C-alpha positions as CSV (number, residue, x, y, z in Angstrom):
1,M,-45.9,146.3,-20.0
2,P,-47.6,144.1,-18.9
3,T,-51.8,145.3,-18.3
4,A,-51.0,145.3,-14.4
5,K,-47.9,147.0,-14.9
6,R,-49.4,149.4,-17.2
7,A,-52.7,149.9,-14.6
8,K,-50.3,150.2,-12.3
9,E,-48.6,153.8,-14.0
10,G,-52.0,155.2,-15.7
11,L,-53.2,155.1,-11.4
12,Y,-50.3,157.0,-10.7
13,V,-50.1,159.7,-13.6
14,K,-53.8,160.4,-12.2
15,H,-53.5,160.5,-8.6
16,L,-50.6,162.7,-9.6
17,T,-52.1,165.1,-12.1
18,A,-55.2,165.5,-10.2
19,G,-53.2,165.8,-6.4
20,K,-51.1,168.6,-8.5
21,E,-54.1,170.4,-9.8
22,L,-56.1,170.6,-6.5
23,Y,-52.8,171.5,-5.3
24,E,-52.1,175.0,-7.1
25,A,-55.5,175.7,-6.9
26,G,-55.7,175.2,-3.2
27,K,-58.0,172.9,-2.0
28,L,-54.5,171.8,0.6
29,E,-56.7,168.9,2.0
30,D,-58.0,167.3,-1.1
31,A,-54.1,167.1,-2.5
32,E,-53.4,166.1,-0.2
33,K,-55.3,162.4,-0.6
34,Q,-54.5,162.6,-4.1
35,L,-50.5,163.2,-3.5
36,E,-50.1,160.2,-0.9
37,E,-52.0,157.9,-3.4
38,A,-49.3,158.2,-5.2
39,Y,-46.6,158.3,-3.3
40,L,-48.3,154.5,-2.4
41,L,-47.6,153.5,-5.8
42,R,-43.6,155.0,-6.2
43,P,-42.8,156.2,-2.6
44,R,-38.9,157.3,-4.0
45,E,-40.4,159.7,-7.2
46,Q,-39.2,162.9,-6.3
47,K,-42.1,165.3,-8.3
48,V,-43.6,163.4,-5.9
49,L,-42.3,163.9,-2.5
50,N,-41.0,167.0,-3.1
51,L,-45.5,169.1,-3.8
52,L,-45.6,166.2,-0.1
53,G,-43.1,168.6,1.0
54,L,-44.8,171.2,0.2
55,L,-48.4,170.9,1.1
56,Y,-47.7,169.3,3.9
57,F,-45.4,172.7,5.9
58,K,-49.0,174.7,4.7
59,L,-50.4,172.4,6.9
60,E,-48.4,172.6,9.4
61,K,-47.8,169.1,9.9
62,Y,-44.2,169.4,10.5
63,E,-43.3,165.8,11.6
64,K,-44.9,163.9,7.8
65,A,-42.6,167.4,6.3
66,E,-39.6,166.5,8.3
67,E,-39.6,162.7,7.2
68,V,-40.4,163.2,3.1
69,Y,-37.2,166.1,3.0
70,R,-34.5,163.7,5.1
71,K,-35.7,161.5,2.6
72,L,-34.9,163.8,-0.4
73,A,-31.3,164.8,1.1
74,A,-30.4,161.2,1.4
75,E,-31.5,160.6,-2.7
76,S,-29.9,164.5,-3.3
77,P,-27.7,165.0,-0.8
78,E,-26.1,168.4,-2.6
79,A,-29.3,169.9,-3.2
80,H,-28.8,173.1,-0.2
81,T,-32.3,174.5,-0.8
82,L,-33.4,170.3,0.1
83,Y,-31.5,171.7,4.0
84,Y,-33.0,175.0,3.6
85,N,-36.8,174.1,3.8
86,M,-35.4,171.0,6.1
87,G,-33.8,173.8,8.7
88,L,-37.3,176.2,8.5
89,I,-39.6,172.7,9.3
90,Y,-36.9,172.1,12.4
91,L,-37.7,176.0,13.4
92,K,-41.0,175.2,13.3
93,L,-40.4,172.4,15.7
94,S,-38.2,174.7,18.0
95,R,-35.3,171.7,17.3
96,F,-32.3,174.4,16.7
97,E,-29.4,172.5,16.9
98,D,-30.8,170.6,13.7
99,A,-32.1,173.3,12.8
100,E,-28.7,175.2,13.0
101,M,-26.5,171.5,11.0
102,A,-29.4,172.3,8.7
103,F,-29.3,175.5,7.6
104,L,-25.2,175.1,7.7
105,K,-25.6,172.8,5.9
106,S,-27.3,174.6,3.0
107,L,-24.2,177.4,3.6
108,E,-21.7,175.1,2.4
109,L,-23.5,174.2,-0.8
110,S,-24.4,177.8,-2.0
111,R,-24.2,181.3,-0.3
112,E,-26.7,182.4,-2.4
113,N,-29.9,183.0,0.2
114,P,-28.1,185.7,2.8
115,K,-32.2,184.3,4.5
116,I,-29.9,181.4,5.9
117,N,-27.6,184.4,8.0
118,F,-30.2,185.5,9.2
119,Y,-32.3,182.5,10.5
120,L,-28.7,180.8,12.5
121,G,-28.1,185.4,13.8
122,S,-32.3,184.0,15.9
123,I,-30.9,180.7,15.9
124,Y,-27.1,182.0,17.8
125,E,-29.4,184.8,19.3
126,R,-31.0,182.4,21.4
127,Q,-28.3,181.0,22.1
128,R,-26.7,184.0,23.2
129,R,-23.9,183.1,21.2
130,F,-23.8,187.1,20.3
131,Q,-20.5,187.3,18.6
132,D,-21.6,184.7,16.2
133,A,-24.7,186.2,15.8
134,I,-24.0,190.3,14.4
135,F,-21.8,187.8,12.2
136,Q,-24.5,185.9,10.3
137,Y,-26.8,189.3,10.9
138,R,-24.1,191.5,8.9
139,Q,-23.6,189.0,6.7
140,A,-27.5,189.1,5.9
141,G,-27.9,192.8,5.6
142,A,-29.8,193.1,9.0
143,N,-27.9,195.8,10.4
144,V,-31.3,196.6,12.9
145,M,-30.7,193.1,14.1
146,V,-26.4,194.2,14.6
147,R,-27.8,197.2,16.5
148,R,-31.1,195.4,18.9
149,V,-27.8,192.0,19.6
150,E,-25.1,194.7,20.6
151,D,-27.1,196.6,22.8
152,R,-28.4,193.5,24.7
153,M,-25.1,193.0,25.2
154,Q,-24.5,195.6,26.9
155,P,-24.0,195.6,31.0
156,G,-28.0,195.1,32.8
157,A,-29.9,194.7,29.4
158,K,-32.7,193.8,29.2
159,P,-34.1,191.2,27.2
160,P,-35.4,192.6,23.6
161,A,-39.9,191.8,23.8
162,P,-40.7,189.3,21.5
163,R,-41.2,190.3,18.2
164,Q,-41.9,189.6,14.3
165,G,-38.8,188.5,12.4
166,D,-38.9,187.5,8.1
167,T,-40.4,185.1,7.1
168,A,-38.8,183.1,4.4
169,E,-40.6,181.3,2.2
170,F,-40.2,177.9,1.4
171,H,-38.9,176.9,-1.9
172,E,-39.4,173.6,-4.0
173,P,-36.1,172.0,-4.8
174,P,-35.5,172.2,-8.6
175,K,-35.3,169.7,-10.5
176,I,-32.0,167.6,-10.0
177,E,-30.9,164.2,-11.1
178,T,-31.0,161.7,-7.7
179,A,-28.3,161.3,-6.7
180,P,-26.6,157.7,-4.2
181,F,-28.1,157.4,-1.3
182,L,-26.6,158.7,1.8
183,V,-27.2,157.6,5.3
184,P,-29.2,160.6,7.2
185,P,-27.3,161.8,10.2
186,K,-29.1,160.3,12.9
187,P,-32.3,157.1,12.7
188,V,-35.2,158.0,11.9
189,V,-37.7,158.0,14.7
190,P,-41.7,157.0,14.1
191,V,-44.2,159.9,13.5
192,S,-45.7,158.7,16.6
193,D,-46.3,156.3,19.4
194,V,-49.7,155.5,18.1
195,L,-46.8,153.5,14.9
196,L,-45.7,151.0,18.0
197,S,-47.7,148.4,20.2
198,D,-48.2,148.7,23.5
199,A,-45.8,146.4,24.9
200,A,-43.2,148.5,22.8
201,P,-41.0,150.8,25.5
202,R,-41.6,154.5,24.8
203,P,-38.9,156.8,24.6
204,A,-38.4,159.4,27.6
205,P,-40.5,162.9,26.9
206,A,-38.1,166.0,24.9
207,A,-37.9,168.9,28.0
208,A,-40.1,172.5,26.7
209,S,-38.3,175.3,25.4
210,A,-38.8,177.6,27.7
211,D,-39.4,180.7,25.2
212,N,-39.9,181.3,21.8
213,L,-38.0,181.0,18.6
214,V,-38.0,185.1,16.8
215,G,-39.3,185.1,14.0
216,T,-41.0,181.8,14.5
217,E,-44.4,180.8,15.7
218,T,-45.0,178.0,18.9
219,R,-47.8,175.3,18.5
220,P,-49.7,172.7,20.7
221,P,-47.4,169.3,19.8
222,T,-49.8,168.5,16.6
223,P,-51.1,164.5,16.3
224,G,-48.2,163.3,14.8
225,G,-45.9,164.1,17.8
226,K,-47.6,163.7,20.1
227,T,-47.4,161.7,23.8
228,L,-50.1,159.1,25.1
229,P,-50.7,157.7,28.5
230,P,-49.0,155.4,29.9
231,T,-50.3,152.3,29.0
232,S,-50.1,149.2,32.8
233,A,-51.1,147.2,29.7
234,T,-47.9,144.2,29.8
235,L,-46.8,141.5,27.6
236,P,-49.1,137.5,27.4
237,P,-47.4,134.7,29.5
238,T,-46.2,133.8,26.2
239,R,-43.2,135.6,25.5
240,S,-40.6,136.8,27.9
241,P,-39.6,140.9,28.2
242,D,-36.2,139.4,28.3
243,I,-36.1,137.4,25.0
244,V,-38.4,140.0,23.3
245,A,-35.0,142.2,24.1
246,F,-32.8,139.5,23.3
247,L,-34.2,139.0,19.6
248,A,-34.6,142.9,19.4
249,S,-30.9,143.3,19.0
250,L,-30.4,139.7,17.4
251,P,-28.3,141.2,13.7
252,I,-30.6,142.4,10.7
253,H,-29.6,139.4,8.3
254,P,-29.7,136.9,11.4
255,T,-29.4,132.8,9.8
256,K,-31.8,132.1,8.2
257,E,-33.5,128.7,10.1
258,K,-35.9,126.3,8.9
259,T,-40.3,127.9,10.2
260,G,-42.2,125.3,7.8
261,V,-44.2,127.5,6.2
262,T,-45.4,126.3,3.2
263,G,-46.6,127.6,-0.9
264,I,-49.3,127.3,-1.6
265,S,-51.4,127.8,-4.8
266,S,-53.7,130.3,-6.0
267,G,-56.9,130.1,-2.9
268,G,-55.5,128.4,-0.8
269,F,-54.0,129.0,3.1
270,A,-50.5,127.4,4.2
271,T,-50.4,125.6,7.2
272,M,-47.7,125.9,9.8
273,R,-45.0,123.7,12.0
274,S,-43.1,124.6,14.7
275,A,-39.8,126.3,13.8
276,T,-36.5,124.1,14.1
277,P,-33.0,125.0,13.7
278,Q,-31.4,123.8,10.9
279,P,-27.4,122.0,11.2
280,T,-24.8,124.4,10.3
281,P,-25.2,124.2,5.7
282,L,-22.0,123.2,4.7
283,P,-20.4,126.1,2.3
284,T,-22.0,126.6,-0.7
285,P,-21.1,129.2,-3.8
286,S,-23.8,131.6,-3.1
287,P,-25.6,132.2,0.0
288,R,-28.7,131.7,0.7
289,P,-31.5,134.6,0.6
290,V,-32.3,135.8,3.4
291,E,-36.1,135.1,4.6
292,A,-38.2,138.2,4.4
293,F,-41.3,137.3,7.3
294,R,-39.8,135.2,10.5
295,I,-42.1,133.5,13.1
296,L,-39.9,134.8,16.3
297,Q,-43.3,133.2,19.0
298,T,-46.7,133.4,18.4
299,N,-47.1,136.6,19.0
300,L,-44.2,138.3,17.6
301,M,-42.2,138.4,13.8
302,E,-39.7,140.1,12.0
303,I,-39.8,141.2,8.5
304,T,-36.3,141.7,7.2
305,F,-36.9,143.7,3.5
306,S,-34.9,146.4,1.8
307,G,-38.4,148.7,0.0
308,K,-41.1,148.4,0.5
309,V,-43.7,146.8,3.2
310,F,-46.9,147.3,4.4
311,V,-48.0,146.8,9.1
312,K,-50.5,147.1,11.1
313,Q,-50.5,150.9,12.8
314,G,-50.2,149.9,15.9
315,T,-47.8,146.5,15.6
316,I,-44.9,147.7,16.0
317,Y,-42.2,146.8,19.0
318,S,-38.8,147.8,17.4
319,Y,-36.7,148.5,14.5
320,T,-33.7,149.3,12.9
321,G,-32.1,150.5,10.1
322,N,-33.1,153.5,7.9
323,L,-36.2,153.3,7.6
324,T,-39.1,155.7,6.8
325,F,-42.6,155.9,8.4
326,W,-45.6,156.7,6.8
327,V,-49.0,156.8,7.9
328,K,-52.0,156.6,5.5
329,D,-55.9,158.6,7.2
330,K,-57.2,157.1,9.5
331,R,-60.2,155.1,9.3
332,P,-63.4,155.0,9.9
333,G,-65.1,153.0,12.8
334,G,-61.8,152.9,14.0
335,M,-60.5,150.1,11.8
336,P,-56.0,149.9,12.1
337,A,-55.0,152.0,8.9
338,L,-51.3,151.4,7.9
339,V,-48.7,152.3,7.9
340,I,-46.1,152.2,5.0
341,V,-42.2,151.6,5.8
342,T,-39.5,151.9,3.0
343,G,-36.4,152.0,3.2
344,S,-33.7,149.5,4.3
345,G,-33.8,147.0,7.5
346,R,-35.4,145.1,10.3
347,V,-39.1,145.7,12.1
348,L,-40.3,143.5,14.2
349,L,-43.7,142.9,15.2
350,T,-46.3,142.2,17.7
351,E,-50.2,141.5,18.2
352,R,-51.7,140.8,22.1
353,D,-53.0,137.7,22.3
354,R,-53.4,136.5,19.1
355,E,-51.2,133.9,16.8
356,I,-49.2,134.9,13.6
357,R,-49.8,133.1,10.3
358,L,-47.7,133.2,7.5
359,N,-49.1,132.5,4.0
360,Q,-47.7,133.0,0.5
361,I,-50.9,135.0,-2.0
362,D,-50.6,134.0,-5.3
363,N,-53.6,135.7,-6.6
364,G,-55.0,138.1,-4.3
365,V,-57.2,138.1,-1.5
366,H,-59.6,140.1,1.0
367,V,-58.4,140.2,4.5
368,Q,-60.5,142.0,7.4
369,P,-58.1,145.3,8.1
370,H,-57.8,144.4,12.1
371,A,-56.3,140.8,11.2
372,L,-53.7,141.5,8.8
373,L,-50.7,141.9,10.0
374,A,-48.8,143.1,7.2
375,C,-47.9,141.7,3.5
376,E,-44.9,142.4,1.1
377,D,-44.8,145.6,-1.5
378,T,-45.4,143.2,-4.0
379,L,-49.4,143.4,-2.8
380,S,-51.4,146.7,-3.7
381,P,-53.6,147.1,-0.9
382,R,-57.0,149.4,-1.0
383,Y,-59.7,149.5,0.4
384,V,-63.7,148.4,-0.8
385,K,-66.6,148.2,0.1
386,I,-69.0,145.0,0.9
387,D,-72.7,146.8,2.5
388,D,-73.0,150.4,4.1
389,S,-73.5,148.2,7.1
390,L,-70.2,146.7,7.8
391,P,-66.8,148.2,8.0
392,E,-64.3,148.9,4.5
393,I,-61.7,145.9,4.3
394,L,-58.3,145.4,2.6
395,A,-58.9,144.0,-1.3
396,L,-54.2,143.0,-1.5
397,E,-54.2,142.3,-5.1
398,G,-51.4,141.0,-6.6
399,R,-49.0,138.1,-5.5
400,G,-47.1,138.3,-2.3
401,Q,-46.5,137.7,1.1
402,I,-48.6,139.0,4.1
403,A,-49.1,138.0,7.9
404,L,-52.2,137.2,9.9
405,A,-53.3,137.9,13.2
406,V,-55.4,135.5,14.3
407,G,-57.4,133.6,17.0
408,S,-56.1,130.1,17.9
409,R,-59.4,128.4,16.6
410,A,-59.0,129.9,13.4
411,L,-61.1,127.0,10.7
412,S,-60.4,127.3,7.0
413,L,-63.5,126.1,4.8
414,T,-63.7,125.5,0.6
415,V,-66.1,127.7,-1.5
416,T,-66.8,126.0,-4.6
417,P,-70.1,127.0,-7.7
418,D,-72.7,124.8,-5.8
419,Q,-72.0,125.4,-2.1
420,P,-71.3,128.1,-1.5
421,V,-70.4,129.4,2.3
422,A,-72.8,131.8,4.8
423,V,-70.2,133.0,7.7
424,A,-70.8,136.4,10.4
425,A,-68.6,139.2,9.6
426,S,-67.5,139.8,12.2
427,S,-65.3,136.0,12.3
428,I,-64.2,136.3,8.8
429,V,-60.5,136.5,8.3
430,M,-59.9,136.6,4.8
431,W,-60.3,134.7,1.6
432,T,-59.2,134.2,-1.5
433,G,-59.8,133.2,-4.9
434,S,-62.7,134.3,-7.4
435,L,-65.6,134.6,-4.2
436,K,-68.8,137.3,-4.2
437,A,-69.7,138.4,-1.0
438,H,-72.3,140.0,0.0
439,V,-75.2,140.3,3.1
440,V,-77.9,137.6,3.6
441,H,-80.7,139.8,4.3
442,D,-83.2,136.9,5.7
443,Q,-84.4,137.3,9.6
444,Q,-85.3,133.9,9.8
445,I,-82.1,133.2,9.4
446,S,-80.4,135.6,11.3
447,E,-82.7,134.8,14.7
448,A,-81.8,131.1,13.8
449,L,-77.9,131.5,14.6
450,L,-78.6,134.4,17.2
451,A,-77.3,132.9,20.8
452,P,-79.4,134.1,23.6
453,G,-79.1,137.6,25.0
454,A,-76.7,138.4,22.1
455,P,-77.3,141.3,19.1
456,A,-78.5,140.0,15.5
457,P,-74.9,139.5,13.3
458,I,-74.8,140.1,9.9
459,L,-74.3,137.2,7.1
460,I,-71.9,137.1,4.7
461,R,-72.3,135.0,1.7
462,L,-69.7,134.1,0.0
463,E,-70.1,132.6,-3.7
464,G,-67.9,131.1,-6.7
465,A,-64.7,129.0,-5.8
466,G,-62.3,129.8,-3.1
467,R,-60.7,129.6,0.4
468,V,-62.2,131.5,3.0
469,L,-61.1,131.5,6.3
470,M,-62.6,132.6,10.1
471,E,-62.5,132.3,13.3
472,Q,-64.7,132.3,16.6
473,A,-65.8,135.9,16.4
474,L,-64.2,139.2,18.4
C-alpha cells in the first residue's frame, strides 16, 4: 500500500473511532466534527453514514439526516429499518406524504414493528382518512386510538385536543451487505439555498402545514432549510440568462470540445485559450473521455463526474443527476465553506464578475478559499493557518484539476531559493511548489507600500522553489 494511501486510511480510522467514542459519551457536537472528517475520506462507508444519521437526528438536523438515509437506502434498498428511520425524519419535517411512503416501504419489507402501523394511523387520522387510520391503529394494538377515531367520525364531533402520542425510538440499521445502487424515487435537493449562486433560480417556498401531527413537535425552520431573502443581483452583461438556461438543459455527457487548457508540471500554472469547436471526428474504436471540468463562458463552468467533487459554497447555478450535497461547518471570518457533492451527474458553477481558470495540479497547492471554485476528489483539502493575523488558507494535497475564480488582472511569478517574493496577503490567489510562507513584520516595508489613506497591508514572504499567482487585491 502506498504511503499516502496508508496515511489516509489511518486518518479515517482515527476520526471514525474518535467520533464513535464521543457519540457514545454523549458529546454529540464533538462527535459530529470527527464523523464528518471520516465521511470526507470515505463518503460511501456505511459505518460512518449510520452513525451520522443517528447523530443528526439527535441533534435535530433533520435535513442532513434525510440526505444520509437517502444515501443508505439507495445502497441497501432491502433494509426496512432505513425506511422506518426516514419515516420518522419526515414526520419531524411535517412531510406527511413522504413519511407515509417511507413507512409503507418499511412495512412491505418487514411487519415486525407495530409502531409503523401506529405512525401510519397518525398520518391517516390527520388526513381524515378515518377508515385507514382505524385499520392501522388496530394492527398496532392501539385500541385507545381506535376509539378516538371512531368518536371523531360521529356527526358533530369536535376535533380532539392535541396530545403527546407514542414516540418510537430511532433504530440503528443492522449491518448488511451493500446492494446494487438504486436511483432514489425523486431527486435529492440541496440542503439550503446558500449552496446556490445569486444568479441561480430559487424554488417557490412550500406552503406551511396548518396543524401538528400527534406525537411530533413542530419546530421553526432549521438553518439548513431556511429560504434566503430574494436578491436583486442580476447576471453580468457577459452572461445571458437565455444562454445559461440553454446550457443547463444540455445532456449530462455533451460532445467534448477543445478548451485549450494545457497541462503543467509540478509547481506551474495552465494557460487558457478561447474555446473553439472541433470538427466532427471520424469513428474510432474507443470513445473519447468526457472532460470533468469544462469552461462554458468566462464565468460559467460545467463539471461532469461520477464519485465526488468539492465546490465553493454559493456558486452552484444548476445540477442534474442523482447527487447529494454536504456542507462543512461555517468557516471563521465569513469565508465560504466547501460543499462536497457525491453521486453521478453534472453541476453548473458560476461566479459573478470573476474569470474562471482551470489548472492541473501535480504536487499539491495552497489556495485562498474565496478563489477556489472547485477541485477533483483526488485532491484532499484541509484548512491551515499561516498566522493568527490571517484567515485560513486551503491546502490541497495530491494530483488533480482545480478551477479558480480570479480577477482579470492575474500575474504569475516564479520563486527561487535566491529570489523570494513578498506580496500583500489579499493579493495571493495560490502558490505551488515547496514554498514556505510567513508574515513579514517590517514597519518600514509596510509604510513604503502603503497608499495614501489605505490600511497597512499584511505582507507574506514566500521562500523556496515554486510559483505564486496573484491578482489585484479584492
